[in-house]
C-alpha positions as CSV (number, residue, x, y, z in Angstrom):
1,M,99.8,17.1,113.9
2,K,97.9,17.9,110.9
3,L,95.2,20.7,111.4
4,P,91.7,20.3,110.5
5,I,91.0,22.0,107.0
6,L,88.6,24.3,108.4
7,T,91.1,25.5,111.1
8,T,94.0,25.8,108.4
9,L,92.0,28.0,106.2
10,T,90.9,30.3,109.4
11,A,94.5,30.7,110.1
12,A,95.5,31.5,106.5
13,L,92.4,34.2,106.3
14,L,93.6,35.7,109.8
15,S,97.3,36.0,108.5
16,T,96.1,37.7,105.2
17,T,94.1,40.1,107.3
18,A,96.7,41.0,109.8
19,L,99.1,41.6,107.1
20,A,96.9,43.9,105.1
21,D,98.6,47.1,105.7
22,E,97.1,50.3,103.8
23,I,98.2,53.7,102.1
24,W,95.9,56.4,102.6
25,V,95.3,58.8,99.9
26,T,93.8,62.1,99.7
27,N,91.4,63.1,96.8
28,E,91.3,66.8,96.5
29,K,88.5,67.0,93.9
30,D,86.5,64.4,95.2
31,D,86.6,65.5,98.9
32,T,87.4,61.8,99.8
33,I,89.9,59.3,100.9
34,S,91.0,56.2,99.2
35,V,92.4,53.4,101.2
36,I,94.5,50.9,99.2
37,D,95.1,47.5,100.8
38,I,98.9,46.8,100.0
39,E,98.5,43.0,99.9
40,T,95.9,43.2,97.1
41,M,96.9,46.5,95.8
42,E,93.2,47.6,95.5
43,V,90.9,50.1,96.7
44,V,89.2,48.7,99.7
45,R,87.6,51.9,101.1
46,T,86.4,55.2,100.3
47,I,85.8,57.6,102.9
48,E,84.2,61.3,102.6
49,T,86.0,64.0,104.2
50,G,85.8,67.9,104.2
51,E,86.1,70.0,101.1
52,R,89.5,69.6,99.2
53,P,91.5,67.2,101.6
54,R,95.4,67.4,101.0
55,G,97.7,66.8,103.6
56,I,97.4,63.9,105.8
57,T,99.2,62.2,108.7
58,F,98.6,59.7,111.4
59,S,99.1,60.0,115.0
60,K,102.2,58.1,116.3
61,D,100.3,55.2,117.3
62,F,98.0,55.3,114.4
63,S,94.8,55.6,116.7
64,V,93.8,58.6,114.8
65,V,94.6,60.5,111.3
66,Y,94.7,63.9,110.7
67,I,93.5,65.5,107.5
68,C,93.9,69.1,106.0
69,A,90.4,69.6,104.6
70,S,91.7,73.0,103.0
71,D,88.3,74.3,101.6
72,S,86.8,73.6,104.9
73,D,89.3,75.7,106.9
74,A,90.0,72.7,109.5
75,V,92.2,69.9,110.3
76,Q,90.0,67.0,110.9
77,V,90.6,64.0,113.2
78,M,89.3,60.7,111.8
79,D,88.9,57.3,113.4
80,P,90.7,55.2,110.9
81,E,89.0,52.0,111.8
82,T,85.5,53.1,111.5
83,G,86.1,56.5,108.8
84,E,84.2,58.7,111.3
85,I,85.1,62.3,111.6
86,L,85.4,62.8,115.4
87,Y,86.1,66.4,115.5
88,D,87.9,69.4,113.8
89,L,90.8,71.2,115.1
90,P,91.2,74.8,114.8
91,S,93.5,75.3,112.1
92,G,93.5,78.6,110.6
93,E,92.6,79.4,106.9
94,D,93.3,77.1,104.3
95,P,95.4,74.3,105.7
96,E,97.4,73.0,103.2
97,Q,100.3,70.8,104.9
98,F,101.1,69.9,108.2
99,V,103.7,67.9,110.5
100,L,103.2,66.5,113.8
101,H,105.6,67.2,116.4
102,P,107.4,64.1,117.7
103,D,105.7,64.7,121.0
104,N,102.6,63.3,119.2
105,R,100.7,66.1,120.5
106,H,101.4,69.5,118.7
107,L,100.6,70.0,115.0
108,Y,102.5,72.4,113.1
109,I,100.0,73.8,110.1
110,A,100.9,76.0,107.1
111,N,97.9,78.3,106.1
112,E,98.2,79.3,102.8
113,D,95.9,82.0,102.6
114,D,97.1,83.7,105.9
115,A,100.7,83.7,105.6
116,I,101.0,82.4,109.1
117,T,102.2,79.2,110.7
118,T,99.6,77.7,113.1
119,V,100.7,75.3,116.2
120,V,97.7,73.3,117.9
121,D,97.7,71.2,120.7
122,T,95.8,68.1,119.7
123,E,94.8,67.0,123.3
124,T,93.6,70.4,124.4
125,R,92.4,71.2,120.9
126,T,93.5,74.8,121.1
127,V,95.8,77.0,119.2
128,V,99.0,77.8,121.1
129,A,100.8,79.9,118.5
130,Q,100.5,81.8,115.4
131,I,103.8,82.6,113.7
132,D,104.3,85.1,110.8
133,V,106.0,83.4,107.9
134,G,106.2,84.3,104.1
135,I,103.4,84.6,101.7
136,E,101.5,81.4,100.8
137,P,103.3,78.7,103.1
138,E,103.0,75.3,102.1
139,G,105.7,72.8,102.9
140,M,106.2,71.7,106.7
141,A,108.9,69.8,108.4
142,V,110.1,69.3,112.0
143,S,113.6,68.2,113.3
144,P,113.9,64.5,114.7
145,D,114.8,66.0,118.2
146,G,111.7,68.4,117.9
147,K,113.8,71.6,118.4
148,I,113.1,73.2,114.8
149,A,110.4,73.4,112.7
150,I,110.7,74.4,108.9
151,T,107.9,76.2,107.0
152,T,108.3,76.9,103.1
153,S,106.6,80.0,101.4
154,E,106.1,79.6,97.8
155,T,105.8,83.4,97.1
156,T,108.5,84.5,99.1
157,N,110.9,81.5,98.2
158,M,112.0,81.2,101.7
159,A,112.6,78.3,104.5
160,H,111.8,79.6,107.8
161,W,113.2,78.2,110.7
162,I,111.3,78.4,113.9
163,D,112.4,77.2,117.6
164,T,109.9,75.0,118.7
165,E,110.5,76.1,122.5
166,T,109.7,79.7,122.2
167,Q,107.5,79.2,119.0
168,T,109.5,82.1,117.0
169,L,111.5,82.6,113.9
170,F,115.3,82.4,114.3
171,A,116.2,82.1,110.6
172,N,115.0,82.6,107.0
173,T,116.8,81.2,104.0
174,L,116.3,81.5,100.5
175,V,115.5,79.0,98.2
176,D,114.4,78.6,94.2
177,S,111.0,79.7,92.9
178,R,108.0,78.2,94.7
179,P,109.1,76.0,97.4
180,R,106.8,72.8,98.2
181,H,108.1,70.1,100.6
182,A,110.7,70.0,103.2
183,E,112.5,67.2,105.0
184,F,115.1,66.4,107.6
185,V,117.4,63.9,107.1
186,K,120.7,62.1,108.3
187,D,119.6,62.4,112.1
188,G,118.3,65.9,111.6
189,T,122.0,67.1,110.3
190,E,120.7,68.2,106.8
191,L,117.5,69.9,105.7
192,W,116.0,69.3,102.0
193,V,113.6,71.7,100.4
194,S,112.1,71.4,96.8
195,A,111.5,74.3,94.5
196,E,108.9,73.2,92.1
197,I,109.3,76.3,89.5
198,G,113.1,76.5,90.4
199,G,113.2,72.9,89.6
200,T,115.7,72.0,92.2
201,I,116.0,70.8,95.8
202,S,118.2,72.7,98.1
203,I,120.2,71.3,100.8
204,F,121.1,72.9,104.1
205,D,123.3,72.2,106.9
206,V,121.0,72.5,109.9
207,A,123.6,73.7,112.2
208,T,124.6,76.6,110.4
209,Q,121.2,77.3,108.2
210,T,123.6,77.5,105.0
211,E,123.3,75.7,101.9
212,K,125.5,73.0,101.3
213,A,124.5,71.7,97.6
214,K,121.8,72.0,95.1
215,I,120.2,69.3,93.0
216,D,119.0,69.8,89.5
217,F,116.7,67.4,87.1
218,E,116.9,67.0,83.5
219,I,115.0,64.4,81.9
220,D,115.4,63.4,78.0
221,N,112.5,64.8,75.6
222,I,110.8,66.7,78.4
223,H,111.1,70.6,78.4
224,P,112.7,71.6,81.7
225,D,109.3,73.7,82.7
226,R,107.7,70.2,83.2
227,V,110.1,69.4,85.7
228,Q,108.9,70.6,88.7
229,P,110.0,68.7,92.2
230,V,107.3,68.3,94.7
231,G,107.1,65.8,97.4
232,F,109.8,63.6,98.3
233,E,110.8,60.4,100.5
234,F,114.1,58.8,102.0
235,T,114.6,55.3,101.9
236,N,115.8,53.3,104.8
237,G,119.1,54.9,106.1
238,D,118.6,57.9,104.4
239,T,120.7,56.5,101.3
240,H,118.4,57.7,98.6
241,A,115.6,59.9,98.0
242,F,112.5,59.6,95.4
243,V,111.3,62.9,94.3
244,A,108.0,63.7,92.5
245,L,108.9,65.5,89.6
246,G,104.9,66.9,88.7
247,P,103.8,67.3,85.6
248,S,106.9,65.7,84.0
249,N,105.1,62.3,84.9
250,H,108.8,60.8,86.2
251,V,110.3,60.0,89.9
252,A,114.0,60.9,90.2
253,V,116.1,58.5,92.2
254,V,118.9,60.7,93.8
255,N,121.9,59.6,95.9
256,A,121.8,61.1,99.0
257,E,125.6,61.2,99.5
258,T,126.9,62.4,96.3
259,Y,123.3,64.3,95.5
260,E,123.5,62.8,91.9
261,V,120.4,61.7,90.1
262,E,120.8,58.0,89.4
263,E,117.8,57.1,87.6
264,Y,113.9,58.4,86.4
265,I,111.0,56.5,86.5
266,L,107.9,56.8,84.4
267,V,104.7,57.0,86.8
268,G,101.4,58.9,86.4
269,R,100.5,62.1,85.2
270,R,101.3,65.2,87.6
271,V,103.2,62.7,90.3
272,W,102.8,65.3,93.3
273,H,103.4,63.0,96.8
274,M,104.2,59.5,98.2
275,D,104.7,57.3,100.9
276,F,106.2,53.8,101.6
277,N,105.0,50.6,102.7
278,R,106.1,48.8,106.2
279,D,109.6,47.7,104.9
280,R,110.3,50.5,102.4
281,S,110.2,47.9,99.6
282,L,107.5,49.4,97.7
283,I,106.5,53.0,97.1
284,F,103.5,54.7,96.3
285,T,102.8,58.0,94.2
286,T,99.9,60.0,94.0
287,N,99.5,61.3,90.4
288,G,96.6,64.1,90.2
289,V,95.8,64.4,86.8
290,S,95.6,60.8,85.9
291,G,93.9,59.9,89.3
292,D,95.5,57.1,90.2
293,V,98.5,55.6,92.3
294,T,101.7,54.2,90.8
295,V,103.4,51.3,92.8
296,V,107.2,51.4,92.4
297,D,109.8,48.5,93.5
298,V,112.4,50.4,95.3
299,A,115.2,47.7,94.6
300,S,114.6,47.4,90.6
301,R,113.3,51.1,90.3
302,K,110.3,49.9,88.0
303,A,106.8,50.7,88.3
304,L,104.8,47.5,89.0
305,K,101.1,48.6,89.0
306,S,98.8,51.6,88.7
307,I,95.7,51.8,91.1
308,K,92.8,54.0,90.0
309,V,91.8,56.1,93.0
310,G,89.5,59.6,93.0
311,R,90.0,62.6,91.3
312,F,93.1,64.5,91.6
313,P,94.9,62.6,94.2
314,W,97.3,64.6,96.6
315,G,98.5,63.2,99.8
316,A,99.5,59.8,100.7
317,A,100.3,58.0,104.2
318,F,101.0,54.4,105.6
319,R,99.1,52.8,108.0
320,P,99.9,49.4,109.7
321,T,97.0,47.4,110.4
322,E,98.7,45.1,113.4
């Protein structure tokens, strides 16, 4: 049966709205979040936050979004539907990055100025532990089984291994200069840590905490000092890593089995972090100096579009809207 025109149009509009997933981007110089509609690849909302928002992550059910408002010394909890800040969590001073435990309850927060990792219970809104780590902690990761948390310290040049049951350190491993980001991959058997000034990614065997490989980066006609790995994300099946290389203005595509760099993709200026869309066919990079987000097609490894956001975009997080 042929549907009335009005019904057909309404159904189409509802379908478009339902599929309009989002990328949320923190703008550290504007104290805002830019919300990008993935369907239209345009900013559809700008939301005010506390001072200098950087790290951003959603709860497992996407009912709230957590924001590291670094200069406000707070982790803010926001309703993503309304953009209202519901309350602040006690976070320690200068929270920069954090990671949500698989239990969807505990946040592990790197406090750059205090050289500690703060563990916050998001349900009781209380600090359950503060763990001494190295100087200027930044990167945070947690293993898929939730048993290990990692903090990287920029000045101490270490990855600190935390037992999440006892909230104590059980290992410290050296990496190259100024570690930034960490991720567990391959079902938690490997840990990758980027070193911004060292220009490398170190790969550790999680069972032994020993280094098993190291990745170097080299881009034609760009001075090595400008090739600075920071954030990175993995494709489906952990087959490849897309690595932000800071002021080199490129993203590297790394084979996660051979640890070889397969390609470099030119994006915006000072690429910092990134996140994927729903099926990981697109990746969105935050480019601080150019104040935009580059959309990269994962299959072709080509930059498709640049989307203007706020000043100094830093973090990125995917949000499904259905």
